[in-house]
TORRO-938613 format. One record per residue (C-alpha): residue number from 1; chain; x, z, y. Coordinates in steps of 0.1 Angstrom, whole numbers. Layout:
<drenfis>
+-----+------+-------+-------+-------+
! pos ! unit !  east !    up ! north !
+-----+------+-------+-------+-------+
! NUM !    A !     X !     Z !     Y !
...
+-----+------+-------+-------+-------+
</drenfis>
This chain:
<drenfis>
+-----+------+-------+-------+-------+
! pos ! unit !  east !    up ! north !
+-----+------+-------+-------+-------+
!   1 !    A !  -785 !  -236 ! -1513 !
!   2 !    A !  -822 !  -232 ! -1522 !
!   3 !    A !  -845 !  -222 ! -1494 !
!   4 !    A !  -861 !  -188 ! -1500 !
!   5 !    A !  -899 !  -189 ! -1506 !
!   6 !    A !  -900 !  -160 ! -1483 !
!   7 !    A !  -884 !  -178 ! -1453 !
!   8 !    A !  -906 !  -181 ! -1421 !
!   9 !    A !  -911 !  -215 ! -1404 !
!  10 !    A !  -889 !  -220 ! -1372 !
!  11 !    A !  -904 !  -205 ! -1341 !
!  12 !    A !  -913 !  -230 ! -1313 !
!  13 !    A !  -900 !  -217 ! -1280 !
!  14 !    A !  -917 !  -221 ! -1247 !
!  15 !    A !  -889 !  -245 ! -1238 !
!  16 !    A !  -898 !  -266 ! -1269 !
!  17 !    A !  -934 !  -267 ! -1259 !
!  18 !    A !  -926 !  -278 ! -1223 !
!  19 !    A !  -903 !  -305 ! -1236 !
!  20 !    A !  -929 !  -319 ! -1259 !
!  21 !    A !  -954 !  -318 ! -1231 !
!  22 !    A !  -930 !  -335 ! -1208 !
!  23 !    A !  -923 !  -362 ! -1234 !
!  24 !    A !  -960 !  -368 ! -1239 !
!  25 !    A !  -966 !  -371 ! -1201 !
!  26 !    A !  -937 !  -395 ! -1197 !
!  27 !    A !  -950 !  -418 ! -1225 !
!  28 !    A !  -985 !  -418 ! -1210 !
!  29 !    A !  -971 !  -426 ! -1175 !
!  30 !    A !  -950 !  -455 ! -1189 !
!  31 !    A !  -981 !  -469 ! -1206 !
!  32 !    A ! -1002 !  -466 ! -1174 !
!  33 !    A !  -974 !  -483 ! -1153 !
!  34 !    A !  -973 !  -511 ! -1178 !
!  35 !    A ! -1010 !  -516 ! -1177 !
!  36 !    A ! -1009 !  -517 ! -1138 !
!  37 !    A !  -981 !  -543 ! -1139 !
!  38 !    A ! -1001 !  -564 ! -1163 !
!  39 !    A ! -1033 !  -561 ! -1142 !
!  40 !    A ! -1052 !  -539 ! -1167 !
!  41 !    A ! -1064 !  -517 ! -1139 !
!  42 !    A ! -1096 !  -503 ! -1155 !
!  43 !    A ! -1077 !  -492 ! -1186 !
!  44 !    A ! -1049 !  -477 ! -1164 !
!  45 !    A ! -1076 !  -459 ! -1142 !
!  46 !    A ! -1092 !  -443 ! -1173 !
!  47 !    A ! -1060 !  -431 ! -1187 !
!  48 !    A ! -1049 !  -418 ! -1153 !
!  49 !    A ! -1081 !  -399 ! -1148 !
!  50 !    A ! -1075 !  -381 ! -1181 !
!  51 !    A ! -1039 !  -374 ! -1172 !
!  52 !    A ! -1049 !  -360 ! -1138 !
!  53 !    A ! -1074 !  -337 ! -1154 !
!  54 !    A ! -1049 !  -324 ! -1179 !
!  55 !    A ! -1019 !  -322 ! -1154 !
!  56 !    A ! -1034 !  -317 ! -1119 !
!  57 !    A ! -1002 !  -304 ! -1104 !
!  58 !    A !  -978 !  -331 ! -1117 !
!  59 !    A !  -967 !  -352 ! -1087 !
!  60 !    A !  -958 !  -381 ! -1110 !
!  61 !    A !  -995 !  -385 ! -1118 !
!  62 !    A ! -1002 !  -392 ! -1082 !
!  63 !    A !  -973 !  -415 ! -1078 !
!  64 !    A !  -990 !  -436 ! -1106 !
!  65 !    A ! -1022 !  -432 ! -1087 !
!  66 !    A ! -1005 !  -447 ! -1056 !
!  67 !    A !  -992 !  -476 ! -1078 !
!  68 !    A ! -1027 !  -483 ! -1091 !
!  69 !    A ! -1043 !  -481 ! -1057 !
!  70 !    A ! -1016 !  -504 ! -1042 !
!  71 !    A ! -1021 !  -529 ! -1070 !
!  72 !    A ! -1059 !  -528 ! -1064 !
!  73 !    A ! -1052 !  -533 ! -1026 !
!  74 !    A ! -1071 !  -501 ! -1019 !
!  75 !    A ! -1049 !  -488 !  -991 !
!  76 !    A ! -1069 !  -457 !  -983 !
!  77 !    A ! -1067 !  -445 ! -1018 !
!  78 !    A ! -1030 !  -453 ! -1019 !
!  79 !    A ! -1025 !  -431 !  -989 !
!  80 !    A ! -1044 !  -403 ! -1005 !
!  81 !    A ! -1025 !  -404 ! -1038 !
!  82 !    A !  -991 !  -407 ! -1021 !
!  83 !    A !  -999 !  -378 !  -997 !
!  84 !    A ! -1009 !  -356 ! -1027 !
!  85 !    A !  -976 !  -364 ! -1044 !
!  86 !    A !  -957 !  -352 ! -1014 !
!  87 !    A !  -978 !  -320 ! -1012 !
!  88 !    A !  -970 !  -313 ! -1049 !
!  89 !    A !  -933 !  -323 ! -1047 !
!  90 !    A !  -922 !  -320 ! -1010 !
!  91 !    A !  -885 !  -322 ! -1019 !
!  92 !    A !  -889 !  -355 ! -1037 !
!  93 !    A !  -879 !  -386 ! -1016 !
!  94 !    A !  -898 !  -409 ! -1039 !
!  95 !    A !  -932 !  -394 ! -1028 !
!  96 !    A !  -923 !  -399 !  -991 !
!  97 !    A !  -913 !  -434 !  -998 !
!  98 !    A !  -946 !  -441 ! -1016 !
!  99 !    A !  -964 !  -426 !  -986 !
! 100 !    A !  -944 !  -447 !  -962 !
! 101 !    A !  -954 !  -479 !  -982 !
! 102 !    A !  -990 !  -468 !  -983 !
! 103 !    A !  -992 !  -463 !  -945 !
! 104 !    A !  -976 !  -497 !  -940 !
! 105 !    A ! -1003 !  -513 !  -962 !
! 106 !    A ! -1029 !  -494 !  -942 !
! 107 !    A ! -1015 !  -507 !  -909 !
! 108 !    A ! -1003 !  -473 !  -897 !
! 109 !    A !  -967 !  -480 !  -886 !
! 110 !    A !  -962 !  -446 !  -868 !
! 111 !    A !  -972 !  -426 !  -899 !
! 112 !    A !  -951 !  -449 !  -921 !
! 113 !    A !  -920 !  -441 !  -899 !
! 114 !    A !  -926 !  -404 !  -902 !
! 115 !    A !  -928 !  -406 !  -939 !
! 116 !    A !  -896 !  -427 !  -943 !
! 117 !    A !  -877 !  -404 !  -920 !
! 118 !    A !  -887 !  -375 !  -943 !
! 119 !    A !  -874 !  -396 !  -973 !
! 120 !    A !  -841 !  -401 !  -955 !
! 121 !    A !  -838 !  -363 !  -948 !
! 122 !    A !  -839 !  -358 !  -985 !
! 123 !    A !  -819 !  -388 !  -995 !
! 124 !    A !  -796 !  -397 !  -965 !
! 125 !    A !  -774 !  -420 !  -986 !
! 126 !    A !  -803 !  -443 !  -997 !
! 127 !    A !  -796 !  -475 !  -978 !
! 128 !    A !  -830 !  -490 !  -989 !
! 129 !    A !  -848 !  -462 !  -971 !
! 130 !    A !  -824 !  -466 !  -942 !
! 131 !    A !  -833 !  -503 !  -940 !
! 132 !    A !  -870 !  -496 !  -939 !
! 133 !    A !  -865 !  -470 !  -911 !
! 134 !    A !  -846 !  -496 !  -891 !
! 135 !    A !  -872 !  -523 !  -896 !
! 136 !    A !  -900 !  -500 !  -886 !
! 137 !    A !  -882 !  -488 !  -855 !
! 138 !    A !  -875 !  -524 !  -844 !
! 139 !    A !  -912 !  -533 !  -850 !
! 140 !    A !  -922 !  -507 !  -824 !
! 141 !    A !  -894 !  -516 !  -800 !
! 142 !    A !  -877 !  -482 !  -806 !
! 143 !    A !  -843 !  -497 !  -803 !
! 144 !    A !  -825 !  -464 !  -798 !
! 145 !    A !  -838 !  -452 !  -832 !
! 146 !    A !  -829 !  -485 !  -847 !
! 147 !    A !  -794 !  -482 !  -833 !
! 148 !    A !  -790 !  -447 !  -846 !
! 149 !    A !  -799 !  -457 !  -882 !
! 150 !    A !  -777 !  -488 !  -880 !
! 151 !    A !  -747 !  -466 !  -869 !
! 152 !    A !  -754 !  -443 !  -899 !
! 153 !    A !  -755 !  -472 !  -922 !
! 154 !    A !  -722 !  -485 !  -907 !
! 155 !    A !  -706 !  -451 !  -913 !
! 156 !    A !  -717 !  -452 !  -950 !
! 157 !    A !  -707 !  -488 !  -956 !
! 158 !    A !  -690 !  -507 !  -927 !
! 159 !    A !  -686 !  -538 !  -950 !
! 160 !    A !  -723 !  -545 !  -951 !
! 161 !    A !  -729 !  -581 !  -940 !
! 162 !    A !  -741 !  -587 !  -904 !
! 163 !    A !  -743 !  -550 !  -896 !
! 164 !    A !  -721 !  -553 !  -865 !
! 165 !    A !  -742 !  -581 !  -852 !
! 166 !    A !  -773 !  -560 !  -858 !
! 167 !    A !  -759 !  -531 !  -838 !
! 168 !    A !  -748 !  -554 !  -810 !
! 169 !    A !  -782 !  -570 !  -807 !
! 170 !    A !  -799 !  -536 !  -808 !
! 171 !    A !  -777 !  -525 !  -778 !
! 172 !    A !  -786 !  -559 !  -761 !
! 173 !    A !  -823 !  -551 !  -763 !
! 174 !    A !  -815 !  -518 !  -745 !
! 175 !    A !  -795 !  -537 !  -719 !
! 176 !    A !  -763 !  -520 !  -728 !
! 177 !    A !  -746 !  -553 !  -724 !
! 178 !    A !  -709 !  -542 !  -723 !
! 179 !    A !  -711 !  -522 !  -755 !
! 180 !    A !  -732 !  -549 !  -771 !
! 181 !    A !  -705 !  -575 !  -763 !
! 182 !    A !  -679 !  -554 !  -780 !
! 183 !    A !  -699 !  -551 !  -813 !
! 184 !    A !  -709 !  -588 !  -813 !
! 185 !    A !  -672 !  -598 !  -807 !
! 186 !    A !  -662 !  -577 !  -836 !
! 187 !    A !  -689 !  -593 !  -857 !
! 188 !    A !  -675 !  -627 !  -849 !
! 189 !    A !  -640 !  -615 !  -856 !
! 190 !    A !  -651 !  -607 !  -891 !
! 191 !    A !  -673 !  -639 !  -895 !
! 192 !    A !  -670 !  -667 !  -870 !
! 193 !    A !  -701 !  -683 !  -885 !
! 194 !    A !  -725 !  -654 !  -877 !
! 195 !    A !  -753 !  -671 !  -859 !
! 196 !    A !  -770 !  -639 !  -848 !
! 197 !    A !  -738 !  -627 !  -831 !
! 198 !    A !  -734 !  -660 !  -813 !
! 199 !    A !  -771 !  -660 !  -802 !
! 200 !    A !  -768 !  -624 !  -790 !
! 201 !    A !  -737 !  -632 !  -769 !
! 202 !    A !  -754 !  -663 !  -755 !
! 203 !    A !  -785 !  -644 !  -743 !
! 204 !    A !  -762 !  -617 !  -727 !
! 205 !    A !  -742 !  -644 !  -708 !
! 206 !    A !  -775 !  -661 !  -698 !
! 207 !    A !  -788 !  -629 !  -683 !
! 208 !    A !  -755 !  -625 !  -665 !
! 209 !    A !  -757 !  -660 !  -651 !
! 210 !    A !  -727 !  -673 !  -671 !
! 211 !    A !  -743 !  -706 !  -683 !
! 212 !    A !  -712 !  -722 !  -697 !
! 213 !    A !  -704 !  -692 !  -719 !
! 214 !    A !  -740 !  -690 !  -730 !
! 215 !    A !  -739 !  -727 !  -739 !
! 216 !    A !  -707 !  -724 !  -759 !
! 217 !    A !  -722 !  -695 !  -779 !
! 218 !    A !  -754 !  -715 !  -786 !
! 219 !    A !  -734 !  -745 !  -797 !
! 220 !    A !  -715 !  -723 !  -822 !
! 221 !    A !  -748 !  -709 !  -835 !
! 222 !    A !  -762 !  -744 !  -838 !
! 223 !    A !  -733 !  -755 !  -860 !
! 224 !    A !  -745 !  -729 !  -885 !
! 225 !    A !  -782 !  -735 !  -880 !
! 226 !    A !  -786 !  -771 !  -867 !
! 227 !    A !  -823 !  -773 !  -876 !
! 228 !    A !  -832 !  -740 !  -858 !
! 229 !    A !  -859 !  -750 !  -832 !
! 230 !    A !  -855 !  -717 !  -813 !
! 231 !    A !  -818 !  -722 !  -808 !
! 232 !    A !  -823 !  -758 !  -797 !
! 233 !    A !  -850 !  -746 !  -773 !
! 234 !    A !  -828 !  -719 !  -758 !
! 235 !    A !  -799 !  -744 !  -754 !
! 236 !    A !  -821 !  -767 !  -734 !
! 237 !    A !  -832 !  -738 !  -712 !
! 238 !    A !  -797 !  -726 !  -706 !
! 239 !    A !  -786 !  -761 !  -698 !
! 240 !    A !  -811 !  -762 !  -670 !
! 241 !    A !  -837 !  -784 !  -687 !
! 242 !    A !  -874 !  -777 !  -686 !
! 243 !    A !  -890 !  -782 !  -720 !
! 244 !    A !  -927 !  -784 !  -719 !
! 245 !    A !  -933 !  -754 !  -741 !
! 246 !    A !  -917 !  -729 !  -765 !
! 247 !    A !  -916 !  -741 !  -801 !
! 248 !    A !  -945 !  -728 !  -822 !
! 249 !    A !  -921 !  -712 !  -847 !
! 250 !    A !  -904 !  -692 !  -819 !
! 251 !    A !  -938 !  -679 !  -806 !
! 252 !    A !  -950 !  -671 !  -841 !
! 253 !    A !  -918 !  -652 !  -850 !
! 254 !    A !  -920 !  -631 !  -818 !
! 255 !    A !  -956 !  -620 !  -825 !
! 256 !    A !  -952 !  -615 !  -862 !
! 257 !    A !  -927 !  -588 !  -853 !
! 258 !    A !  -947 !  -576 !  -823 !
! 259 !    A !  -981 !  -573 !  -839 !
! 260 !    A !  -979 !  -536 !  -849 !
! 261 !    A !  -969 !  -524 !  -815 !
! 262 !    A !  -986 !  -550 !  -794 !
! 263 !    A ! -1015 !  -530 !  -781 !
! 264 !    A !  -996 !  -498 !  -774 !
! 265 !    A !  -967 !  -516 !  -757 !
! 266 !    A !  -986 !  -542 !  -737 !
! 267 !    A ! -1014 !  -519 !  -725 !
! 268 !    A !  -994 !  -487 !  -722 !
! 269 !    A !  -958 !  -495 !  -713 !
! 270 !    A !  -965 !  -529 !  -695 !
! 271 !    A !  -998 !  -518 !  -678 !
! 272 !    A ! -1015 !  -550 !  -689 !
! 273 !    A ! -1052 !  -552 !  -678 !
! 274 !    A ! -1061 !  -589 !  -679 !
! 275 !    A ! -1085 !  -586 !  -709 !
! 276 !    A ! -1106 !  -559 !  -692 !
! 277 !    A ! -1107 !  -580 !  -660 !
! 278 !    A ! -1118 !  -611 !  -678 !
! 279 !    A ! -1144 !  -592 !  -699 !
! 280 !    A ! -1159 !  -579 !  -666 !
! 281 !    A ! -1161 !  -615 !  -653 !
! 282 !    A ! -1178 !  -627 !  -685 !
! 283 !    A ! -1205 !  -599 !  -684 !
! 284 !    A ! -1211 !  -606 !  -648 !
! 285 !    A ! -1219 !  -642 !  -656 !
! 286 !    A ! -1236 !  -636 !  -690 !
! 287 !    A ! -1253 !  -602 !  -686 !
! 288 !    A ! -1274 !  -607 !  -718 !
! 289 !    A ! -1241 !  -615 !  -737 !
! 290 !    A ! -1256 !  -647 !  -751 !
! 291 !    A ! -1227 !  -672 !  -754 !
! 292 !    A ! -1202 !  -688 !  -777 !
! 293 !    A ! -1167 !  -678 !  -768 !
! 294 !    A ! -1133 !  -692 !  -778 !
! 295 !    A ! -1104 !  -668 !  -773 !
! 296 !    A ! -1072 !  -688 !  -772 !
! 297 !    A ! -1041 !  -668 !  -781 !
! 298 !    A ! -1063 !  -639 !  -791 !
! 299 !    A ! -1034 !  -618 !  -803 !
! 300 !    A ! -1045 !  -584 !  -815 !
! 301 !    A ! -1080 !  -589 !  -800 !
! 302 !    A ! -1077 !  -571 !  -768 !
! 303 !    A ! -1104 !  -593 !  -752 !
! 304 !    A ! -1127 !  -584 !  -782 !
! 305 !    A ! -1120 !  -547 !  -778 !
! 306 !    A ! -1128 !  -549 !  -740 !
! 307 !    A ! -1158 !  -571 !  -743 !
! 308 !    A ! -1175 !  -559 !  -775 !
! 309 !    A ! -1200 !  -578 !  -796 !
! 310 !    A ! -1218 !  -609 !  -781 !
! 311 !    A ! -1249 !  -629 !  -791 !
! 312 !    A ! -1231 !  -660 !  -804 !
! 313 !    A ! -1199 !  -671 !  -820 !
! 314 !    A ! -1167 !  -652 !  -810 !
! 315 !    A ! -1138 !  -673 !  -823 !
! 316 !    A ! -1101 !  -662 !  -821 !
! 317 !    A ! -1071 !  -686 !  -823 !
! 318 !    A ! -1035 !  -675 !  -827 !
! 319 !    A ! -1003 !  -686 !  -843 !
! 320 !    A !  -996 !  -652 !  -858 !
! 321 !    A ! -1013 !  -641 !  -890 !
! 322 !    A ! -1001 !  -605 !  -883 !
! 323 !    A ! -1018 !  -606 !  -849 !
! 324 !    A ! -1050 !  -619 !  -863 !
! 325 !    A ! -1050 !  -591 !  -890 !
! 326 !    A ! -1049 !  -566 !  -862 !
! 327 !    A ! -1077 !  -584 !  -843 !
! 328 !    A ! -1099 !  -584 !  -873 !
! 329 !    A ! -1100 !  -546 !  -872 !
! 330 !    A ! -1122 !  -546 !  -841 !
! 331 !    A ! -1151 !  -561 !  -861 !
! 332 !    A ! -1161 !  -583 !  -831 !
! 333 !    A ! -1148 !  -618 !  -839 !
! 334 !    A ! -1169 !  -642 !  -860 !
! 335 !    A ! -1139 !  -660 !  -874 !
! 336 !    A ! -1102 !  -668 !  -868 !
! 337 !    A ! -1080 !  -699 !  -869 !
! 338 !    A ! -1042 !  -697 !  -873 !
! 339 !    A ! -1032 !  -727 !  -853 !
! 340 !    A ! -1015 !  -737 !  -820 !
! 341 !    A ! -1040 !  -735 !  -791 !
! 342 !    A ! -1034 !  -771 !  -781 !
! 343 !    A ! -1042 !  -783 !  -816 !
! 344 !    A ! -1073 !  -761 !  -817 !
! 345 !    A ! -1087 !  -775 !  -785 !
! 346 !    A ! -1079 !  -811 !  -795 !
! 347 !    A ! -1097 !  -806 !  -829 !
! 348 !    A ! -1128 !  -790 !  -814 !
! 349 !    A ! -1159 !  -810 !  -806 !
! 350 !    A ! -1171 !  -815 !  -771 !
! 351 !    A ! -1196 !  -791 !  -756 !
! 352 !    A ! -1191 !  -763 !  -781 !
! 353 !    A ! -1185 !  -731 !  -760 !
! 354 !    A ! -1199 !  -714 !  -729 !
! 355 !    A ! -1166 !  -696 !  -723 !
! 356 !    A ! -1130 !  -702 !  -731 !
! 357 !    A ! -1103 !  -676 !  -724 !
! 358 !    A ! -1065 !  -679 !  -724 !
! 359 !    A ! -1052 !  -645 !  -714 !
! 360 !    A ! -1014 !  -641 !  -711 !
! 361 !    A ! -1009 !  -671 !  -734 !
! 362 !    A !  -998 !  -698 !  -709 !
! 363 !    A !  -966 !  -680 !  -703 !
! 364 !    A !  -953 !  -697 !  -734 !
! 365 !    A !  -965 !  -732 !  -723 !
! 366 !    A !  -950 !  -751 !  -693 !
! 367 !    A !  -971 !  -782 !  -690 !
! 368 !    A ! -1007 !  -770 !  -691 !
! 369 !    A ! -1024 !  -803 !  -680 !
! 370 !    A ! -1035 !  -812 !  -716 !
! 371 !    A ! -1048 !  -776 !  -722 !
! 372 !    A ! -1070 !  -778 !  -691 !
! 373 !    A ! -1082 !  -813 !  -699 !
! 374 !    A ! -1091 !  -804 !  -735 !
! 375 !    A ! -1107 !  -771 !  -724 !
! 376 !    A ! -1130 !  -791 !  -700 !
! 377 !    A ! -1140 !  -813 !  -730 !
! 378 !    A ! -1148 !  -783 !  -753 !
! 379 !    A ! -1168 !  -764 !  -727 !
! 380 !    A ! -1206 !  -769 !  -724 !
! 381 !    A ! -1219 !  -781 !  -691 !
! 382 !    A ! -1219 !  -750 !  -668 !
! 383 !    A ! -1193 !  -733 !  -690 !
! 384 !    A ! -1165 !  -712 !  -677 !
! 385 !    A ! -1127 !  -712 !  -683 !
! 386 !    A ! -1108 !  -679 !  -676 !
! 387 !    A ! -1070 !  -678 !  -678 !
! 388 !    A ! -1040 !  -659 !  -664 !
! 389 !    A ! -1005 !  -673 !  -653 !
! 390 !    A !  -973 !  -658 !  -640 !
! 391 !    A !  -968 !  -670 !  -605 !
! 392 !    A !  -939 !  -694 !  -598 !
! 393 !    A !  -919 !  -689 !  -567 !
! 394 !    A !  -925 !  -726 !  -558 !
! 395 !    A !  -962 !  -729 !  -555 !
! 396 !    A !  -962 !  -767 !  -558 !
! 397 !    A !  -940 !  -767 !  -590 !
! 398 !    A !  -958 !  -776 !  -622 !
! 399 !    A !  -938 !  -747 !  -639 !
! 400 !    A !  -906 !  -728 !  -639 !
! 401 !    A !  -888 !  -710 !  -667 !
! 402 !    A !  -879 !  -674 !  -658 !
! 403 !    A !  -850 !  -653 !  -671 !
! 404 !    A !  -875 !  -638 !  -695 !
! 405 !    A !  -877 !  -672 !  -711 !
! 406 !    A !  -914 !  -672 !  -701 !
! 407 !    A !  -931 !  -698 !  -680 !
! 408 !    A !  -944 !  -693 !  -645 !
! 409 !    A !  -968 !  -718 !  -628 !
! 410 !    A !  -972 !  -731 !  -593 !
! 411 !    A ! -1006 !  -720 !  -580 !
! 412 !    A ! -1011 !  -752 !  -559 !
! 413 !    A ! -1003 !  -773 !  -589 !
! 414 !    A ! -1027 !  -754 !  -611 !
! 415 !    A ! -1054 !  -760 !  -584 !
! 416 !    A ! -1047 !  -798 !  -584 !
! 417 !    A ! -1047 !  -799 !  -623 !
! 418 !    A ! -1081 !  -782 !  -624 !
! 419 !    A ! -1094 !  -807 !  -599 !
! 420 !    A ! -1080 !  -836 !  -619 !
! 421 !    A ! -1096 !  -822 !  -651 !
! 422 !    A ! -1130 !  -821 !  -635 !
! 423 !    A ! -1135 !  -784 !  -629 !
! 424 !    A ! -1154 !  -771 !  -599 !
! 425 !    A ! -1163 !  -736 !  -586 !
! 426 !    A ! -1128 !  -723 !  -587 !
! 427 !    A ! -1117 !  -687 !  -580 !
! 428 !    A ! -1080 !  -677 !  -581 !
! 429 !    A ! -1071 !  -641 !  -576 !
! 430 !    A ! -1036 !  -626 !  -573 !
! 431 !    A ! -1029 !  -599 !  -599 !
! 432 !    A ! -1000 !  -578 !  -612 !
! 433 !    A !  -996 !  -594 !  -646 !
! 434 !    A !  -975 !  -568 !  -664 !
! 435 !    A !  -948 !  -542 !  -656 !
! 436 !    A !  -911 !  -548 !  -661 !
! 437 !    A !  -894 !  -516 !  -654 !
! 438 !    A !  -907 !  -504 !  -620 !
! 439 !    A !  -917 !  -539 !  -610 !
! 440 !    A !  -951 !  -557 !  -615 !
! 441 !    A !  -947 !  -593 !  -624 !
! 442 !    A !  -967 !  -614 !  -599 !
! 443 !    A !  -995 !  -635 !  -615 !
! 444 !    A ! -1029 !  -649 !  -608 !
! 445 !    A ! -1062 !  -650 !  -626 !
! 446 !    A ! -1083 !  -681 !  -627 !
! 447 !    A ! -1121 !  -684 !  -632 !
! 448 !    A ! -1133 !  -719 !  -630 !
! 449 !    A ! -1164 !  -738 !  -641 !
! 450 !    A ! -1174 !  -771 !  -656 !
! 451 !    A ! -1202 !  -787 !  -636 !
! 452 !    A ! -1237 !  -778 !  -650 !
! 453 !    A ! -1245 !  -815 !  -654 !
+-----+------+-------+-------+-------+
</drenfis>
């Protein structure tokens, strides 16, 4: 049939126009995302600015902005873009997930937790979001929340590997030992080679004083992970041996997980005040703040925060990269070294520092004689060493290993070791080191000096 010359062209509806616009935006966003993935950030930024001007209310544009900022490692801009996406599309879990990721990159774990919780409200079946919520809760020692999310995940898919062991260990952290044992036993009924379940049971039995059962569980874990230094160390402790120090990998693993909540937990919940006390002692002896200082086991830089800037080098040493990244935020330290403190002292030239500090770090080392000897070498004549120890019940003992798997030291033995290293002018003060429940752990604070000449 021949078309009439009087026929009108087809009318484009509003729906057609919106569909065409949607198609054009989708193509532009795909191109921008490809440019970001390929590192063409300037081209992506130019196209994104144009798209944002044309479509300022499209949340997808700000999701792309988050992607660009994250790729450029601009954490502040990533937070701004992701937050705007959630404002424009508050019912989209994707925007909240992006905001959670942006906050993690910016070091704000509390805000990241709030964002991922909102994503879970909107997408409760998303196990990837659930996993992130669990990890963040565990980072901040919020074991009750971690347990809640793990139980939800178990309800959604009880066949997920290692889930029962994770629930059991979360209960163990909360000292709900009876229920923890039930979950860990169920985990082993499903998989007799689950090392985390064996280790969890071992630590519960150790806390309960059942060394034989603890050893049996550790032996079972070691069959699966024979090269695991932490397991071998725990076995030697449970067997009644006294290893000289915790393995570096064990300490590093602890503090990599602990970094984001360290300040809040240690200073707030545990009432830890040693850095402030040592900072006061340093200012008393160096009122003009002219000194070079070596902070051994600097952690998140609590000493730097308490002391503030000095006229000289302020060097931090720690095994944990995550801890050092937190310490860097204070803007006080001159440089950092990611290394074991014993190695750091051994590698440092003689007569380098006026002050060396080891605050709450010797609880991970039993035999401290080498540390004291090398600290004496590294100090300049007249220099000061400040350190804290947990007090052993036997004052003459070199060290003991407590139920916490931390080291305590005999105060008389520490005095003798300082004398042997060559230190003089020694002050040892009793302190409450940190709180465990309603009890302050007894400790002592040492200020000792290398002879001026």
